[in-house]
N, C-alpha and C positions, 0 to 999 in steps of 0.2 A: 896258707899255705900261697905261693906267691906265681905269678904264670898264667897260665890260662887253665888251669885245674880246676874244676866246678867239683864240688863234693855231690852226690847222687841218694847215695844211702847208705844204712848200717848192712856191713859185708853180712850178716846174718838174715836180712831182710831177703837175701835172695836166696833159695834152697836151689840146691843139688839138681842141675838137668830143668832149671827154672828161666824164665825171661818177665824184666818189668818193663815199664813203659818210663820216661823219666822226657818231661817237657821244659825246656829253657829257650828265652829270645825267641819265641814265634817256631821252634823249631823242637822235634820229635825225636827221641833217640830210643833204642831198647839194649838194655844192659844185661847178658845174659852170665851163669855160672854154670859150668860143667861138672862133669862127675869128678873131673880131678881136680877141683876147688881151683877152677880157676875162672877169671872174670874176662869178659868181653862186653864191646861197642860195636853198635853199626845204627846205622839211619833206623828210625823207628818202623817207619813206612815200607810196607813191599813194594818194591819199584813195580811190579805188573799191576794190578789192582789198588793201589791205595788204602789198602787195609793194613791197621796196626800190626806189626810183630809181636808184639807183648800179648796178643790175644791168641799166638800160635802157639805151638810145642818145642820144647828142646829134646832131643833125644841121641844121646852120646854127644855129640859137639855139631849137630846140625840141625838150626830151626826149620821148623814145618811151619808151610805157609797157613793162617787160619783160612782160608778161602780155598786153596788145591791140594792142601798136605803137603808134602816132601816135593818141595820145589829146586831140583838138579840141572833143568835144563830149560827148554820151552814150557809157558810161554816166556818166562825170565830172559831177559833180554840185557838188562842195565846190571852192572854190577853193584851189589851195596857199598856206601862207604863206611869202611872201620876207622875206630878211633881208639886213642893209646888208651890202657887202665892202668891203676895202681891202687893198690888197699895199703891204707896208712890208719896206725891207730884202730883199727878197727872198721872203717868209713872206705868205701869206695867212691874211686874219682875218677872222672874222665878228662882227658883232653879234647878242646875243640877247636 
């Protein structure tokens, strides 16, 4: 693969409504699979308490913080960075 696409895992390794942790170059990412079989990637640390989002739950298309539960507002004040995701040949790739 050319460019800055990184292979994360096989697509089948992420269950529907699940999230996994992916570490690369000293950074942590969270890779999600929605009930509609779509894949998403964000920074892997919750912006308020610095806990790993991969320890949380995905419900529908919302990530639930492992420390506070569903966080759609306070105490969250910083949005998560998101990254492009593609699935090719049965593998999940992110671009950072």
